C-alpha positions in Angstrom: -18.4 31.6 -26.8 -19.8 28.1 -26.1 -22.1 29.1 -23.2 -23.3 32.4 -24.7 -27.0 32.8 -24.9 -29.3 35.8 -24.5 -31.3 37.0 -21.5 -34.5 35.7 -23.2 -33.6 32.3 -21.9 -36.7 32.4 -19.7 -38.6 31.5 -22.9 -36.1 28.8 -23.9 -37.6 25.3 -23.8 -34.5 24.1 -22.0 -35.3 26.6 -19.2 -38.8 25.1 -18.8 -37.4 21.6 -18.8 -34.8 22.7 -16.2 -37.4 24.2 -14.0 -39.5 21.0 -14.1 -36.5 18.9 -13.3 -35.5 21.1 -10.3 -39.0 21.1 -8.9 -39.4 17.3 -9.4 -36.2 16.5 -7.7 -37.0 18.8 -4.8 -40.5 17.5 -4.3 -39.4 13.8 -4.5 -36.4 14.4 -2.4 -38.1 16.1 0.6 -41.0 13.6 0.3 -38.6 10.8 1.1 -38.6 11.9 4.7 -42.3 11.1 4.9 -43.1 8.1 2.7 -43.1 5.2 2.6 -43.5 4.4 6.3 -42.3 0.8 6.5 -42.8 -1.1 9.7 -40.8 -4.4 10.1 -40.9 -5.2 13.8 -39.2 -3.8 15.8 -38.0 -1.2 13.2 -39.7 1.7 11.6 -38.0 2.7 8.3 -38.1 5.5 5.7 -36.3 5.2 2.4 -34.0 7.8 0.9 -33.5 6.4 -2.6 -32.2 2.9 -1.8 -31.0 3.8 1.7 -33.1 2.9 4.8 -33.4 5.4 7.6 -34.2 3.6 10.9 -36.5 5.8 12.8 -37.0 3.7 15.9 -35.2 1.4 18.3 -31.8 1.4 16.7 -29.2 4.1 15.6 -27.1 1.9 13.4 -27.2 -0.8 10.7 -25.5 -4.2 10.7 -24.4 -3.4 7.2 -21.0 -1.5 7.4 -21.4 0.3 4.1 -24.3 2.3 5.5 -23.7 5.5 7.4 -24.8 6.1 11.0 -28.4 7.3 11.1 -27.7 10.8 12.5 -24.9 11.5 10.1 -26.9 10.2 7.1 -29.7 12.6 8.1 -27.3 15.5 8.2 -25.8 14.5 4.8 -29.2 14.0 3.2 -30.7 17.3 4.6 -27.6 19.2 3.5 -27.9 17.7 0.0 -31.5 18.7 -0.3 -30.9 22.2 1.2 -28.1 22.9 -1.2 -30.4 21.8 -4.1 -33.2 24.0 -2.8 -31.0 27.1 -2.4 -29.5 26.5 -5.8 -33.0 26.3 -7.3 -34.0 29.6 -5.6 -30.9 31.3 -6.9 -31.4 30.0 -10.4 -35.1 31.1 -10.4 -34.2 34.6 -9.1 -31.5 35.1 -11.7 -33.5 33.7 -14.5 -36.8 35.6 -14.0 -36.1 38.6 -11.7 -32.5 39.7 -11.9 -32.0 38.2 -15.4 -28.2 37.9 -14.8 -26.7 36.7 -18.0 -23.6 35.3 -16.3 -25.8 32.9 -14.3 -28.1 32.2 -17.2 -25.2 31.5 -19.6 -23.6 29.3 -17.0 -26.7 27.2 -16.4 -28.2 27.2 -19.9 -25.2 27.1 -22.1 -24.7 24.7 -25.0 -23.8 21.8 -22.6 -24.8 22.9 -19.2 -28.4 23.2 -20.3 -28.6 19.5 -20.1 -28.3 19.5 -16.3 -31.9 18.3 -16.3 -30.6 14.8 -17.2 -28.9 14.1 -13.9 -31.7 15.9 -12.0 -34.4 13.8 -13.5 -32.3 10.7 -12.9 -32.0 11.6 -9.2 -35.8 12.3 -9.1 -36.3 8.8 -10.5 -34.1 7.4 -7.7 -36.3 9.1 -5.1 -39.5 7.9 -6.8 -38.2 4.4 -7.0 -37.4 4.4 -3.3 -40.7 5.9 -2.4 -42.5 3.1 -4.3 -41.0 0.4 -2.0 -43.6 -2.1 -1.0 -44.2 -2.2 2.8 -44.3 -6.0 2.8 -42.1 -7.1 -0.1 -39.4 -4.6 0.7 -36.9 -3.8 -2.1 -37.2 -6.0 -5.2 -34.6 -7.0 -7.7 -36.4 -4.9 -10.3 -36.1 -1.8 -8.1 -32.4 -2.5 -7.5 -31.9 -2.8 -11.2 -33.4 0.6 -11.8 -31.5 2.1 -8.8 -28.3 0.9 -10.6 -29.3 2.3 -14.0 -30.4 5.7 -12.7 -27.4 6.0 -10.4 -25.0 5.4 -13.3 -26.8 7.8 -15.5 -27.0 10.5 -12.8 -23.4 10.1 -11.8 -21.7 10.3 -15.2 -24.1 13.0 -16.6 -23.5 15.0 -13.3 -19.7 14.9 -13.7 -20.1 16.0 -17.4 -22.4 18.9 -16.4 -20.1 19.9 -13.6 -17.2 20.2 -16.0 -19.1 22.4 -18.4 -21.0 24.6 -15.9 -19.0 27.9 -15.7 -20.5 30.8 -13.7 -17.9 33.5 -13.7 -19.8 35.9 -11.4 -21.1 36.4 -8.8 -18.6 34.0 -7.2 -21.0 32.9 -4.4 -23.5 31.5 -6.9 -20.8 29.3 -8.5 -19.9 28.0 -5.0 -23.5 27.2 -4.0 -24.6 25.6 -7.3 -21.5 23.9 -8.6 -19.2 23.5 -5.6 -21.9 22.6 -3.1 -24.9 21.1 -4.8 -23.2 19.4 -7.8 -20.2 18.3 -5.8 -22.4 16.8 -3.0 -24.4 14.9 -5.7 -21.2 13.5 -7.3 -19.8 12.3 -4.0 -23.1 10.8 -2.9 -23.8 9.1 -6.3 -20.3 7.5 -6.2 -21.0 6.2 -2.7 -24.5 5.1 -3.8 -23.3 3.2 -6.8 -21.3 0.8 -4.7 -24.1 0.5 -2.2 -26.6 -0.4 -4.9 -24.3 -3.1 -6.4 -23.7 -4.5 -2.9 -27.5 -4.5 -2.2 -28.2 -6.3 -5.5 -25.7 -9.0 -4.9 -26.8 -9.4 -1.2 -30.4 -9.8 -2.4 -29.5 -12.7 -4.6 -27.1 -14.6 -2.3 -28.0 -17.8 -0.6 -28.3 -17.4 3.2 -25.3 -19.6 3.9 -23.1 -17.3 1.7 -24.3 -13.9 2.8 -22.0 -13.6 5.8 -18.8 -14.2 3.9 -19.9 -12.0 1.0 -20.8 -9.2 3.4 -17.4 -9.4 5.0 -15.4 -9.5 1.8 -17.5 -7.2 -0.4 -18.0 -4.6 2.3 -14.2 -4.4 2.8 -13.5 -4.1 -1.0 -16.3 -1.5 -1.6 -15.2 0.5 1.4 -11.8 0.9 -0.3 -13.3 1.6 -3.7 -15.7 4.3 -2.5 -12.9 6.2 -1.0 -10.6 5.9 -4.0 -13.3 6.8 -6.5 -14.4 9.9 -4.5 -10.8 11.1 -3.9 -9.9 10.5 -7.6 -13.0 12.6 -8.6 -11.9 15.3 -6.2 -8.4 15.3 -7.5 -9.2 15.2 -11.2 -12.0 17.9 -11.0 -9.8 19.9 -8.5 -12.9 20.1 -6.3 -12.2 20.2 -2.6 -15.8 19.8 -1.5 -16.0 16.3 -3.0 -13.3 15.3 -0.5 -15.2 17.1 2.3 -18.4 15.2 1.5 -16.3 12.0 1.3 -15.0 12.8 4.8 -18.6 13.0 6.1 -19.5 9.7 4.4 -16.5 7.9 6.1 -17.3 9.5 9.5 -20.8 8.1 9.1 -19.6 4.7 8.0 -17.0 4.6 10.9 -19.6 5.6 13.4 -22.0 3.0 12.2 -19.4 0.3 12.3 -18.2 1.0 15.8 -21.8 1.4 17.1 -22.5 -2.2 16.2 -22.2 -4.6 19.1 -18.7 -6.0 19.4 -19.9 -9.6 19.4 -21.8 -9.1 16.2 -18.8 -7.2 14.6 -16.5 -10.1 15.5 -18.8 -12.8 14.2 -20.5 -11.3 11.1 -18.1 -8.6 9.9 -14.5 -8.1 8.8 -12.6 -6.3 11.6 -10.5 -4.5 9.0 -13.6 -2.5 7.7 -13.4 -0.1 10.7 -9.7 0.4 10.1 -10.3 1.1 6.4 -13.0 3.6 7.2 -10.7 5.4 9.5 -8.1 5.5 6.8 -10.9 6.9 4.5 -11.2 9.8 7.0 -7.5 10.4 7.1 -7.1 10.3 3.3 -10.0 12.7 2.8 -8.4 15.2 5.2 -5.1 14.8 3.3 -6.8 15.4 0.0 -8.6 18.4 1.3 -5.2 19.9 2.4 -3.5 19.0 -0.8 -6.2 20.6 -3.1 -6.3 23.7 -0.8 -2.5 24.0 -1.0 -2.6 23.5 -4.8 -5.2 26.2 -5.3 -3.3 28.5 -3.0 -0.1 28.0 -5.1 -2.0 28.5 -8.4 -3.5 31.8 -7.2 -0.1 33.2 -6.1 
């Protein structure tokens, strides 16, 4: 059996590496709500990876690919909570209960490499927390954001496929269907945001407006398609649920921007595309739920 290992996994070097990676991603993740505290008048910002959380004076961003502050907070906190609960469950079953089903599922021949996406995600948090308060995000930072996002995304998908926890069922749901799925949907979203940020950072001022209009429109479509394709291919309903939250956040952000600014600086179709993203996510949720129901009959 591919994932078969013994209950002595607590002494396995991969178990130690796994614990370090879990702890590192949790520390760096929760720390992002406290550092760095960037003040660019009149804004106060925090960084969550390469995303900026506006803490004062404004509830939205002029950049339509970003989510509304409140919804982004909810998404980010849920992501970190799901990782925290998954870690607690993993530790409990590794050292106390010594449940071989969980140990085999998490430290099997392939699944034991889950430290790769976790360390990549920790690197994303660290990179964001190293943002200079005066220079802001540099091209070098954006380059590493892109590299670690790609590495985290594709390794996370690979680990998701090979992680099989047969019982108890709730552990499979918390670790794989919640934490891993949330990471996949967020990393897909983040990949396009990083590419957009990198290009925006290197555009001449007179070309930024047109680029922001066109690229934001295209990327809004691509984020939705990529997440829904991942949800369909992996048969994972929660990826569509998280994509739904992302598009609710993007839609809320877009329509909270002053109408005059939307008309002058942004493509009006972006808001319509975001709404379609919400509708398509709901349809995909219904479709996968129906398909699972039929397969269980």
